[in-house]
C-alpha angles and dihedrals in degrees: 000000000000133000121262124212097202116063113247125229118241094258092046091050091048091052092046093050092045090054091050095046098047097029097074103270088112136032125216108281095025116136117236123228116271122273089255093053093047091047090054093045095051097032095237135119122271092244088058090049090048092051093049092046089053090053090051089051091051089053090053094245096115137037111210116201113193109242093008106064139236124317133190111249127219106261121244133186088263091062093060092048097060099085090059092065092074089057092053091049093048092054091050094223118205128234089251091056092047092049090052090053093044092053091054093048110029099041089058091043090055091050092051091044089057088055099040112024114130125215088259091052091052092048092051092048090051091049091052091053092046090052090048091053092045099063136058095192109114096218093046092049089052090050091052090047094052090046091054093052092043090052091053089054088049091048089060085072089218109122092200091058090047091050092048092051090048089055094057098032095100089054091046088051090059091055091047091055089051093048097046092049090057113075093201093054092044093050092053099036106040097069090062090070091068092042092052094047092045091054092047090049091049091051092240109145094181095053092043094052093044093051092047092049092052092045095053097042095053086092090068091066102028106040097067112191090353089074089077095034121113111262094231090063097052101076107010090266119216116188089209095055108041106145093001138319109304093352128126129201094258089055091049091053093047092050094048098048093039 
């Protein structure tokens, strides 16, 4: 990294740091220079550095340990998916459009998971459901729900499927918040979690895909006018919050499965 005479804007700084982090200047696990050192290098204030570092954390690029510093994380397919979320938000997709995409993606993911899931995959899926059952907080239940579906995509052992689900996961999260706040939808939809996991555990691709299909398409009959509503109107969407303030999908999964 070299010093810069002209102060960078936040987006420029984000791009510059991303290039440095993924371009070979650092290896996974390496500790980044301190906020003070980075501020001097890029000729910006420490609050700007702090904000950009937080954005890198939200994208899953960095792990920030309080009192220890920031470290480069090992990249996963979910990391590369994050930039696509802005495109989905900009187009203001509807629930109907998202359901159509989820059926194409997640039904196949469930089928492949039934064929390929490892004992570790099954254990993590079970932990996600146990965490879901162990809380009554709406936001926490939605986090457990998105972790469960993300882990099914991961259990397909197809990194492209995992990446594609990661790209739409923030939009799926909005629908989950809507579903879990509706007792009728929750009553009908929640039992499918156990059915999906049971089919994956039994190695039954047909049953896994059928249960996932029915689970996802419940919205078409139970959401009413919300089925054609824009996703960003369902749950008071904030692009800066997503799964929680300063939290990325990988962190949600790690927190849920312990």
